[in-house]
GUZA-898165 format. One record per atom (N, C-alpha, C): z, y, x; chain; atom name. Coordinates in Angstrom, 3 decimals, m for minus. Layout:
# residues N
<r Z="Z" Y="Y" X="X" chain="A" atom="CA"/>
...
END
This chain:
# residues 110
<r Z="m27.360" Y="8.247" X="m26.613" chain="A" atom="N"/>
<r Z="m27.488" Y="7.453" X="m25.343" chain="A" atom="CA"/>
<r Z="m27.489" Y="8.402" X="m23.929" chain="A" atom="C"/>
<r Z="m27.827" Y="9.689" X="m23.824" chain="A" atom="N"/>
<r Z="m27.817" Y="10.298" X="m22.582" chain="A" atom="CA"/>
<r Z="m26.324" Y="10.711" X="m22.589" chain="A" atom="C"/>
<r Z="m25.380" Y="10.928" X="m23.629" chain="A" atom="N"/>
<r Z="m24.169" Y="11.164" X="m23.514" chain="A" atom="CA"/>
<r Z="m23.325" Y="9.980" X="m22.672" chain="A" atom="C"/>
<r Z="m23.496" Y="8.870" X="m23.079" chain="A" atom="N"/>
<r Z="m23.282" Y="7.497" X="m22.543" chain="A" atom="CA"/>
<r Z="m23.529" Y="7.425" X="m21.249" chain="A" atom="C"/>
<r Z="m24.647" Y="7.644" X="m20.916" chain="A" atom="N"/>
<r Z="m25.118" Y="7.581" X="m19.703" chain="A" atom="CA"/>
<r Z="m24.313" Y="8.546" X="m18.644" chain="A" atom="C"/>
<r Z="m24.256" Y="9.567" X="m19.018" chain="A" atom="N"/>
<r Z="m23.517" Y="10.420" X="m18.264" chain="A" atom="CA"/>
<r Z="m21.959" Y="10.356" X="m18.200" chain="A" atom="C"/>
<r Z="m21.534" Y="10.014" X="m19.313" chain="A" atom="N"/>
<r Z="m20.023" Y="9.519" X="m19.172" chain="A" atom="CA"/>
<r Z="m19.834" Y="8.476" X="m18.274" chain="A" atom="C"/>
<r Z="m20.507" Y="7.275" X="m18.178" chain="A" atom="N"/>
<r Z="m20.656" Y="6.133" X="m17.577" chain="A" atom="CA"/>
<r Z="m20.658" Y="6.588" X="m15.886" chain="A" atom="C"/>
<r Z="m21.507" Y="7.554" X="m15.618" chain="A" atom="N"/>
<r Z="m21.681" Y="8.075" X="m14.562" chain="A" atom="CA"/>
<r Z="m20.678" Y="8.934" X="m14.011" chain="A" atom="C"/>
<r Z="m20.033" Y="9.653" X="m14.621" chain="A" atom="N"/>
<r Z="m18.731" Y="10.439" X="m14.304" chain="A" atom="CA"/>
<r Z="m17.397" Y="9.544" X="m14.308" chain="A" atom="C"/>
<r Z="m17.360" Y="8.630" X="m15.044" chain="A" atom="N"/>
<r Z="m16.291" Y="7.615" X="m15.015" chain="A" atom="CA"/>
<r Z="m16.237" Y="6.839" X="m13.897" chain="A" atom="C"/>
<r Z="m17.629" Y="6.121" X="m13.369" chain="A" atom="N"/>
<r Z="m17.708" Y="5.328" X="m12.244" chain="A" atom="CA"/>
<r Z="m17.426" Y="6.678" X="m10.809" chain="A" atom="C"/>
<r Z="m18.089" Y="7.841" X="m11.054" chain="A" atom="N"/>
<r Z="m17.763" Y="8.749" X="m9.943" chain="A" atom="CA"/>
<r Z="m16.128" Y="8.796" X="m9.388" chain="A" atom="C"/>
<r Z="m15.599" Y="9.014" X="m10.446" chain="A" atom="N"/>
<r Z="m14.057" Y="9.519" X="m10.807" chain="A" atom="CA"/>
<r Z="m13.464" Y="8.147" X="m10.111" chain="A" atom="C"/>
<r Z="m13.886" Y="6.957" X="m10.629" chain="A" atom="N"/>
<r Z="m13.265" Y="5.813" X="m9.936" chain="A" atom="CA"/>
<r Z="m13.259" Y="5.616" X="m8.391" chain="A" atom="C"/>
<r Z="m14.469" Y="5.939" X="m7.989" chain="A" atom="N"/>
<r Z="m14.828" Y="5.759" X="m6.655" chain="A" atom="CA"/>
<r Z="m14.008" Y="6.932" X="m5.733" chain="A" atom="C"/>
<r Z="m13.943" Y="8.150" X="m6.177" chain="A" atom="N"/>
<r Z="m13.183" Y="8.960" X="m5.618" chain="A" atom="CA"/>
<r Z="m11.660" Y="8.564" X="m5.667" chain="A" atom="C"/>
<r Z="m11.028" Y="7.901" X="m6.712" chain="A" atom="N"/>
<r Z="m9.485" Y="7.650" X="m6.847" chain="A" atom="CA"/>
<r Z="m9.613" Y="6.330" X="m5.858" chain="A" atom="C"/>
<r Z="m10.229" Y="5.355" X="m5.699" chain="A" atom="N"/>
<r Z="m10.156" Y="4.331" X="m4.825" chain="A" atom="CA"/>
<r Z="m10.196" Y="4.647" X="m3.521" chain="A" atom="C"/>
<r Z="m10.881" Y="5.731" X="m3.057" chain="A" atom="N"/>
<r Z="m11.367" Y="5.839" X="m1.733" chain="A" atom="CA"/>
<r Z="m10.203" Y="6.269" X="m1.051" chain="A" atom="C"/>
<r Z="m9.123" Y="6.530" X="m1.556" chain="A" atom="N"/>
<r Z="m7.844" Y="6.936" X="m0.865" chain="A" atom="CA"/>
<r Z="m7.043" Y="5.957" X="m0.715" chain="A" atom="C"/>
<r Z="m7.382" Y="4.728" X="m1.146" chain="A" atom="N"/>
<r Z="m6.800" Y="3.313" X="m0.757" chain="A" atom="CA"/>
<r Z="m7.647" Y="2.451" X="m0.041" chain="A" atom="C"/>
<r Z="m8.295" Y="2.549" X="0.935" chain="A" atom="N"/>
<r Z="m9.272" Y="1.836" X="1.599" chain="A" atom="CA"/>
<r Z="m9.560" Y="2.008" X="3.019" chain="A" atom="C"/>
<r Z="m10.221" Y="0.810" X="3.816" chain="A" atom="N"/>
<r Z="m10.584" Y="1.126" X="5.237" chain="A" atom="CA"/>
<r Z="m9.221" Y="1.299" X="5.901" chain="A" atom="C"/>
<r Z="m9.350" Y="2.249" X="6.903" chain="A" atom="N"/>
<r Z="m8.133" Y="2.677" X="8.149" chain="A" atom="CA"/>
<r Z="m7.577" Y="4.029" X="7.511" chain="A" atom="C"/>
<r Z="m6.508" Y="4.205" X="7.542" chain="A" atom="N"/>
<r Z="m5.775" Y="5.335" X="7.538" chain="A" atom="CA"/>
<r Z="m5.066" Y="6.065" X="8.787" chain="A" atom="C"/>
<r Z="m5.369" Y="7.326" X="9.055" chain="A" atom="N"/>
<r Z="m4.863" Y="7.880" X="10.178" chain="A" atom="CA"/>
<r Z="m3.401" Y="8.230" X="10.236" chain="A" atom="C"/>
<r Z="m2.840" Y="8.000" X="9.236" chain="A" atom="N"/>
<r Z="m1.428" Y="8.417" X="9.435" chain="A" atom="CA"/>
<r Z="m0.406" Y="8.146" X="10.265" chain="A" atom="C"/>
<r Z="0.013" Y="9.048" X="10.912" chain="A" atom="N"/>
<r Z="1.267" Y="9.017" X="11.861" chain="A" atom="CA"/>
<r Z="2.448" Y="9.592" X="11.804" chain="A" atom="C"/>
<r Z="3.669" Y="8.918" X="11.685" chain="A" atom="N"/>
<r Z="4.830" Y="8.998" X="11.321" chain="A" atom="CA"/>
<r Z="5.250" Y="9.899" X="12.427" chain="A" atom="C"/>
<r Z="6.189" Y="10.760" X="11.673" chain="A" atom="N"/>
<r Z="6.820" Y="11.803" X="12.570" chain="A" atom="CA"/>
<r Z="8.007" Y="10.961" X="13.597" chain="A" atom="C"/>
<r Z="8.186" Y="11.826" X="14.261" chain="A" atom="N"/>
<r Z="9.369" Y="11.147" X="15.328" chain="A" atom="CA"/>
<r Z="10.783" Y="10.942" X="14.578" chain="A" atom="C"/>
<r Z="11.368" Y="9.876" X="14.571" chain="A" atom="N"/>
<r Z="12.381" Y="9.677" X="14.064" chain="A" atom="CA"/>
<r Z="12.524" Y="9.616" X="12.540" chain="A" atom="C"/>
<r Z="11.034" Y="9.342" X="11.896" chain="A" atom="N"/>
<r Z="10.708" Y="8.877" X="10.592" chain="A" atom="CA"/>
<r Z="11.576" Y="7.697" X="10.131" chain="A" atom="C"/>
<r Z="12.174" Y="7.165" X="8.714" chain="A" atom="N"/>
<r Z="12.802" Y="6.220" X="8.470" chain="A" atom="CA"/>
<r Z="11.701" Y="5.566" X="7.608" chain="A" atom="C"/>
<r Z="12.191" Y="4.123" X="7.262" chain="A" atom="N"/>
<r Z="11.244" Y="3.222" X="6.724" chain="A" atom="CA"/>
<r Z="10.874" Y="3.998" X="5.322" chain="A" atom="C"/>
<r Z="12.293" Y="4.511" X="4.434" chain="A" atom="N"/>
<r Z="11.695" Y="5.442" X="3.158" chain="A" atom="CA"/>
<r Z="10.974" Y="6.539" X="3.584" chain="A" atom="C"/>
<r Z="10.824" Y="7.061" X="4.533" chain="A" atom="N"/>
<r Z="9.957" Y="8.494" X="4.824" chain="A" atom="CA"/>
<r Z="8.701" Y="8.197" X="4.893" chain="A" atom="C"/>
<r Z="8.380" Y="7.090" X="5.836" chain="A" atom="N"/>
<r Z="7.022" Y="6.322" X="6.124" chain="A" atom="CA"/>
<r Z="6.286" Y="6.109" X="4.515" chain="A" atom="C"/>
<r Z="7.564" Y="5.201" X="4.008" chain="A" atom="N"/>
<r Z="6.628" Y="4.601" X="2.579" chain="A" atom="CA"/>
<r Z="6.266" Y="5.840" X="1.721" chain="A" atom="C"/>
<r Z="7.097" Y="6.963" X="1.533" chain="A" atom="N"/>
<r Z="6.822" Y="8.210" X="0.808" chain="A" atom="CA"/>
<r Z="5.830" Y="8.657" X="1.151" chain="A" atom="C"/>
<r Z="5.389" Y="8.927" X="2.419" chain="A" atom="N"/>
<r Z="4.160" Y="9.768" X="3.224" chain="A" atom="CA"/>
<r Z="3.081" Y="8.795" X="3.113" chain="A" atom="C"/>
<r Z="3.221" Y="7.602" X="3.326" chain="A" atom="N"/>
<r Z="1.911" Y="6.672" X="3.718" chain="A" atom="CA"/>
<r Z="1.551" Y="5.627" X="2.224" chain="A" atom="C"/>
<r Z="2.309" Y="5.275" X="1.786" chain="A" atom="N"/>
<r Z="2.341" Y="4.300" X="0.943" chain="A" atom="CA"/>
<r Z="2.293" Y="4.701" X="m0.964" chain="A" atom="C"/>
<r Z="3.040" Y="5.513" X="m1.161" chain="A" atom="N"/>
<r Z="2.894" Y="5.855" X="m2.673" chain="A" atom="CA"/>
<r Z="1.978" Y="6.224" X="m2.996" chain="A" atom="C"/>
<r Z="0.844" Y="6.493" X="m2.710" chain="A" atom="N"/>
<r Z="m0.171" Y="7.063" X="m3.206" chain="A" atom="CA"/>
<r Z="m1.065" Y="5.915" X="m3.890" chain="A" atom="C"/>
<r Z="m0.869" Y="4.861" X="m3.236" chain="A" atom="N"/>
<r Z="m1.407" Y="3.515" X="m3.945" chain="A" atom="CA"/>
<r Z="m0.318" Y="2.520" X="m4.549" chain="A" atom="C"/>
<r Z="0.942" Y="2.668" X="m3.894" chain="A" atom="N"/>
<r Z="1.987" Y="1.642" X="m4.447" chain="A" atom="CA"/>
<r Z="2.849" Y="2.712" X="m5.351" chain="A" atom="C"/>
<r Z="3.278" Y="2.367" X="m6.441" chain="A" atom="N"/>
<r Z="3.967" Y="3.123" X="m7.271" chain="A" atom="CA"/>
<r Z="5.149" Y="2.265" X="m7.610" chain="A" atom="C"/>
<r Z="6.415" Y="2.865" X="m7.946" chain="A" atom="N"/>
<r Z="7.563" Y="1.992" X="m8.035" chain="A" atom="CA"/>
<r Z="7.642" Y="0.766" X="m9.592" chain="A" atom="C"/>
<r Z="7.831" Y="m0.017" X="m9.572" chain="A" atom="N"/>
<r Z="7.892" Y="m1.136" X="m10.498" chain="A" atom="CA"/>
<r Z="9.413" Y="m1.334" X="m11.016" chain="A" atom="C"/>
<r Z="9.636" Y="m1.240" X="m12.140" chain="A" atom="N"/>
<r Z="11.222" Y="m1.886" X="m12.692" chain="A" atom="CA"/>
<r Z="12.225" Y="m1.263" X="m11.903" chain="A" atom="C"/>
<r Z="12.320" Y="m0.146" X="m11.144" chain="A" atom="N"/>
<r Z="13.251" Y="0.401" X="m10.404" chain="A" atom="CA"/>
<r Z="12.865" Y="m0.313" X="m9.057" chain="A" atom="C"/>
<r Z="11.943" Y="m0.738" X="m8.518" chain="A" atom="N"/>
<r Z="11.877" Y="m1.389" X="m7.077" chain="A" atom="CA"/>
<r Z="10.659" Y="m0.388" X="m6.604" chain="A" atom="C"/>
<r Z="10.680" Y="m0.325" X="m5.507" chain="A" atom="N"/>
<r Z="9.711" Y="0.377" X="m4.825" chain="A" atom="CA"/>
<r Z="8.355" Y="m0.256" X="m5.069" chain="A" atom="C"/>
<r Z="8.154" Y="m1.624" X="m4.944" chain="A" atom="N"/>
<r Z="7.127" Y="m2.380" X="m5.247" chain="A" atom="CA"/>
<r Z="7.298" Y="m3.721" X="m5.647" chain="A" atom="C"/>
<r Z="6.368" Y="m4.503" X="m5.708" chain="A" atom="N"/>
<r Z="6.798" Y="m5.997" X="m6.066" chain="A" atom="CA"/>
<r Z="5.872" Y="m6.555" X="m5.256" chain="A" atom="C"/>
<r Z="6.701" Y="m7.827" X="m4.058" chain="A" atom="N"/>
<r Z="5.727" Y="m8.333" X="m3.390" chain="A" atom="CA"/>
<r Z="5.539" Y="m9.888" X="m3.599" chain="A" atom="C"/>
<r Z="4.490" Y="m10.452" X="m3.407" chain="A" atom="N"/>
<r Z="4.403" Y="m11.839" X="m3.561" chain="A" atom="CA"/>
<r Z="4.936" Y="m12.685" X="m2.410" chain="A" atom="C"/>
<r Z="5.479" Y="m13.863" X="m2.880" chain="A" atom="N"/>
<r Z="6.287" Y="m14.444" X="m2.306" chain="A" atom="CA"/>
<r Z="5.766" Y="m14.707" X="m0.806" chain="A" atom="C"/>
<r Z="4.494" Y="m14.833" X="m0.503" chain="A" atom="N"/>
<r Z="4.047" Y="m14.966" X="0.633" chain="A" atom="CA"/>
<r Z="3.851" Y="m13.681" X="1.894" chain="A" atom="C"/>
<r Z="4.340" Y="m12.721" X="0.882" chain="A" atom="N"/>
<r Z="4.319" Y="m11.490" X="1.978" chain="A" atom="CA"/>
<r Z="5.666" Y="m10.804" X="2.111" chain="A" atom="C"/>
<r Z="6.535" Y="m11.511" X="1.436" chain="A" atom="N"/>
<r Z="8.177" Y="m11.071" X="1.397" chain="A" atom="CA"/>
<r Z="8.810" Y="m11.546" X="2.305" chain="A" atom="C"/>
<r Z="8.179" Y="m11.261" X="3.782" chain="A" atom="N"/>
<r Z="9.084" Y="m11.457" X="5.034" chain="A" atom="CA"/>
<r Z="8.372" Y="m10.485" X="6.024" chain="A" atom="C"/>
<r Z="9.362" Y="m10.108" X="7.091" chain="A" atom="N"/>
<r Z="8.798" Y="m9.170" X="7.858" chain="A" atom="CA"/>
<r Z="7.627" Y="m9.389" X="8.468" chain="A" atom="C"/>
<r Z="7.095" Y="m10.426" X="9.228" chain="A" atom="N"/>
<r Z="6.132" Y="m10.752" X="9.827" chain="A" atom="CA"/>
<r Z="4.850" Y="m10.492" X="9.074" chain="A" atom="C"/>
<r Z="4.821" Y="m10.917" X="7.675" chain="A" atom="N"/>
<r Z="3.563" Y="m10.767" X="6.985" chain="A" atom="CA"/>
<r Z="3.603" Y="m9.227" X="6.511" chain="A" atom="C"/>
<r Z="4.572" Y="m8.286" X="6.401" chain="A" atom="N"/>
<r Z="4.605" Y="m7.092" X="5.943" chain="A" atom="CA"/>
<r Z="3.735" Y="m6.388" X="6.975" chain="A" atom="C"/>
<r Z="4.109" Y="m6.572" X="8.290" chain="A" atom="N"/>
<r Z="3.805" Y="m5.994" X="9.339" chain="A" atom="CA"/>
<r Z="2.222" Y="m6.151" X="9.637" chain="A" atom="C"/>
<r Z="2.126" Y="m7.564" X="9.583" chain="A" atom="N"/>
<r Z="0.425" Y="m7.753" X="9.698" chain="A" atom="CA"/>
<r Z="m0.502" Y="m7.012" X="8.372" chain="A" atom="C"/>
<r Z="0.246" Y="m6.938" X="7.180" chain="A" atom="N"/>
<r Z="m0.603" Y="m6.466" X="6.622" chain="A" atom="CA"/>
<r Z="m0.800" Y="m4.872" X="6.451" chain="A" atom="C"/>
<r Z="0.096" Y="m4.389" X="7.002" chain="A" atom="N"/>
<r Z="0.438" Y="m2.657" X="7.312" chain="A" atom="CA"/>
<r Z="m0.642" Y="m2.516" X="8.384" chain="A" atom="C"/>
<r Z="m0.578" Y="m3.167" X="9.800" chain="A" atom="N"/>
<r Z="m1.450" Y="m2.844" X="10.809" chain="A" atom="CA"/>
<r Z="m2.597" Y="m3.325" X="10.419" chain="A" atom="C"/>
<r Z="m3.160" Y="m4.388" X="9.745" chain="A" atom="N"/>
<r Z="m4.543" Y="m4.754" X="9.437" chain="A" atom="CA"/>
<r Z="m5.173" Y="m4.487" X="8.339" chain="A" atom="C"/>
<r Z="m4.236" Y="m4.155" X="7.274" chain="A" atom="N"/>
<r Z="m4.987" Y="m3.833" X="5.725" chain="A" atom="CA"/>
<r Z="m5.421" Y="m5.054" X="5.266" chain="A" atom="C"/>
<r Z="m5.913" Y="m5.088" X="3.964" chain="A" atom="N"/>
<r Z="m6.464" Y="m6.413" X="3.461" chain="A" atom="CA"/>
<r Z="m7.681" Y="m6.136" X="2.517" chain="A" atom="C"/>
<r Z="m8.551" Y="m6.453" X="2.511" chain="A" atom="N"/>
<r Z="m9.999" Y="m6.507" X="1.771" chain="A" atom="CA"/>
<r Z="m9.875" Y="m4.775" X="1.298" chain="A" atom="C"/>
<r Z="m10.466" Y="m4.454" X="0.255" chain="A" atom="N"/>
<r Z="m11.043" Y="m3.206" X="0.033" chain="A" atom="CA"/>
<r Z="m9.784" Y="m2.316" X="m0.540" chain="A" atom="C"/>
<r Z="m8.775" Y="m2.828" X="m0.833" chain="A" atom="N"/>
<r Z="m7.663" Y="m2.095" X="m1.641" chain="A" atom="CA"/>
<r Z="m6.616" Y="m1.737" X="m0.919" chain="A" atom="C"/>
<r Z="m6.370" Y="m2.245" X="0.507" chain="A" atom="N"/>
<r Z="m5.276" Y="m2.083" X="1.361" chain="A" atom="CA"/>
<r Z="m5.646" Y="m1.803" X="2.669" chain="A" atom="C"/>
<r Z="m5.514" Y="m0.463" X="3.187" chain="A" atom="N"/>
<r Z="m6.149" Y="0.072" X="4.338" chain="A" atom="CA"/>
<r Z="m5.072" Y="m0.375" X="5.057" chain="A" atom="C"/>
<r Z="m6.013" Y="m0.352" X="6.442" chain="A" atom="N"/>
<r Z="m4.986" Y="m0.889" X="7.805" chain="A" atom="CA"/>
<r Z="m4.514" Y="0.743" X="8.113" chain="A" atom="C"/>
<r Z="m3.141" Y="0.595" X="8.674" chain="A" atom="N"/>
<r Z="m2.167" Y="1.656" X="9.421" chain="A" atom="CA"/>
<r Z="m2.181" Y="1.378" X="10.942" chain="A" atom="C"/>
<r Z="m3.305" Y="1.558" X="11.833" chain="A" atom="N"/>
<r Z="m3.246" Y="1.164" X="12.987" chain="A" atom="CA"/>
<r Z="m2.179" Y="2.128" X="13.944" chain="A" atom="C"/>
<r Z="m1.827" Y="3.356" X="13.412" chain="A" atom="N"/>
<r Z="m0.913" Y="4.210" X="14.012" chain="A" atom="CA"/>
<r Z="0.605" Y="3.819" X="13.867" chain="A" atom="C"/>
<r Z="0.881" Y="3.033" X="13.012" chain="A" atom="N"/>
<r Z="2.102" Y="2.401" X="12.705" chain="A" atom="CA"/>
<r Z="2.612" Y="1.122" X="13.640" chain="A" atom="C"/>
<r Z="3.234" Y="1.281" X="14.422" chain="A" atom="N"/>
<r Z="3.675" Y="0.189" X="15.458" chain="A" atom="CA"/>
<r Z="4.855" Y="0.335" X="15.960" chain="A" atom="C"/>
<r Z="5.355" Y="m0.579" X="16.483" chain="A" atom="N"/>
<r Z="6.991" Y="m0.969" X="17.072" chain="A" atom="CA"/>
<r Z="8.038" Y="m0.610" X="16.103" chain="A" atom="C"/>
<r Z="8.765" Y="0.230" X="16.273" chain="A" atom="N"/>
<r Z="9.847" Y="0.531" X="15.581" chain="A" atom="CA"/>
<r Z="9.520" Y="0.939" X="14.083" chain="A" atom="C"/>
<r Z="8.411" Y="1.816" X="14.177" chain="A" atom="N"/>
<r Z="8.053" Y="2.508" X="12.933" chain="A" atom="CA"/>
<r Z="7.955" Y="1.451" X="11.731" chain="A" atom="C"/>
<r Z="6.940" Y="0.628" X="12.154" chain="A" atom="N"/>
<r Z="6.608" Y="m0.482" X="11.137" chain="A" atom="CA"/>
<r Z="7.563" Y="m1.482" X="10.920" chain="A" atom="C"/>
<r Z="8.341" Y="m1.692" X="11.625" chain="A" atom="N"/>
<r Z="9.646" Y="m2.751" X="11.497" chain="A" atom="CA"/>
<r Z="10.161" Y="m1.880" X="10.700" chain="A" atom="C"/>
<r Z="10.977" Y="m0.760" X="10.748" chain="A" atom="N"/>
<r Z="11.023" Y="m0.083" X="10.038" chain="A" atom="CA"/>
<r Z="10.730" Y="m0.080" X="8.575" chain="A" atom="C"/>
<r Z="9.687" Y="0.214" X="8.303" chain="A" atom="N"/>
<r Z="8.983" Y="0.331" X="7.271" chain="A" atom="CA"/>
<r Z="8.959" Y="m1.187" X="6.498" chain="A" atom="C"/>
<r Z="8.956" Y="m2.164" X="7.069" chain="A" atom="N"/>
<r Z="9.168" Y="m3.574" X="6.571" chain="A" atom="CA"/>
<r Z="10.407" Y="m3.982" X="6.308" chain="A" atom="C"/>
<r Z="11.563" Y="m3.242" X="6.848" chain="A" atom="N"/>
<r Z="12.948" Y="m3.672" X="6.625" chain="A" atom="CA"/>
<r Z="12.938" Y="m3.037" X="5.391" chain="A" atom="C"/>
<r Z="12.796" Y="m1.599" X="4.861" chain="A" atom="N"/>
<r Z="12.617" Y="m0.905" X="3.931" chain="A" atom="CA"/>
<r Z="12.199" Y="m1.626" X="2.641" chain="A" atom="C"/>
<r Z="11.043" Y="m2.057" X="2.921" chain="A" atom="N"/>
<r Z="10.421" Y="m2.819" X="1.823" chain="A" atom="CA"/>
<r Z="11.196" Y="m4.364" X="1.439" chain="A" atom="C"/>
<r Z="11.588" Y="m4.766" X="2.414" chain="A" atom="N"/>
<r Z="12.217" Y="m6.024" X="2.128" chain="A" atom="CA"/>
<r Z="13.617" Y="m5.590" X="1.205" chain="A" atom="C"/>
<r Z="14.306" Y="m4.466" X="1.760" chain="A" atom="N"/>
<r Z="15.539" Y="m4.029" X="0.969" chain="A" atom="CA"/>
<r Z="15.309" Y="m3.540" X="m0.324" chain="A" atom="C"/>
<r Z="14.086" Y="m2.630" X="m0.606" chain="A" atom="N"/>
<r Z="14.038" Y="m2.003" X="m1.947" chain="A" atom="CA"/>
<r Z="13.078" Y="m2.506" X="m2.808" chain="A" atom="C"/>
<r Z="12.170" Y="m3.449" X="m2.383" chain="A" atom="N"/>
<r Z="10.894" Y="m4.231" X="m3.177" chain="A" atom="CA"/>
<r Z="11.572" Y="m5.498" X="m3.909" chain="A" atom="C"/>
<r Z="11.027" Y="m6.001" X="m5.317" chain="A" atom="N"/>
<r Z="11.103" Y="m7.004" X="m5.867" chain="A" atom="CA"/>
<r Z="10.031" Y="m7.991" X="m5.132" chain="A" atom="C"/>
<r Z="10.412" Y="m9.181" X="m5.454" chain="A" atom="N"/>
<r Z="9.618" Y="m10.169" X="m5.174" chain="A" atom="CA"/>
<r Z="9.461" Y="m11.122" X="m6.418" chain="A" atom="C"/>
<r Z="7.784" Y="m11.477" X="m6.664" chain="A" atom="N"/>
<r Z="7.505" Y="m12.153" X="m7.800" chain="A" atom="CA"/>
<r Z="8.174" Y="m13.540" X="m7.435" chain="A" atom="C"/>
<r Z="8.176" Y="m14.126" X="m8.532" chain="A" atom="N"/>
<r Z="8.723" Y="m15.817" X="m8.521" chain="A" atom="CA"/>
<r Z="7.805" Y="m16.599" X="m7.909" chain="A" atom="C"/>
<r Z="8.170" Y="m17.638" X="m7.378" chain="A" atom="N"/>
<r Z="7.083" Y="m18.663" X="m6.600" chain="A" atom="CA"/>
<r Z="6.896" Y="m19.424" X="m7.999" chain="A" atom="C"/>
<r Z="5.327" Y="m19.630" X="m7.800" chain="A" atom="N"/>
<r Z="4.253" Y="m20.313" X="m9.048" chain="A" atom="CA"/>
<r Z="4.983" Y="m21.702" X="m8.909" chain="A" atom="C"/>
<r Z="5.124" Y="m22.240" X="m10.205" chain="A" atom="N"/>
<r Z="5.580" Y="m23.697" X="m10.381" chain="A" atom="CA"/>
<r Z="4.485" Y="m24.341" X="m10.266" chain="A" atom="C"/>
<r Z="4.548" Y="m25.589" X="m9.437" chain="A" atom="N"/>
<r Z="3.660" Y="m26.438" X="m9.365" chain="A" atom="CA"/>
<r Z="3.448" Y="m27.787" X="m10.619" chain="A" atom="C"/>
END
């Protein structure tokens, strides 16, 4: 029983540490002249990993430039941090890179 409790506490602690990198605000600041690809590799891959040869999979409602920029700038819930330092050309280049290199889930049938 003690081993099970200790294991549960250890796993919970590990999960919290692992998830802490993917929450709240992120103070990432791209280098001057950074490309959408370099921004993605530096700021996004610790939470978003490639899927079936695509950099990530987007839901249809966020598979447009405006929605991606809004999500990057403001985050969403516990899992997606806000990146307030990504503005202007930097966030637009990231959105363009994602739209060119991400897959999109099919629309849900009604």
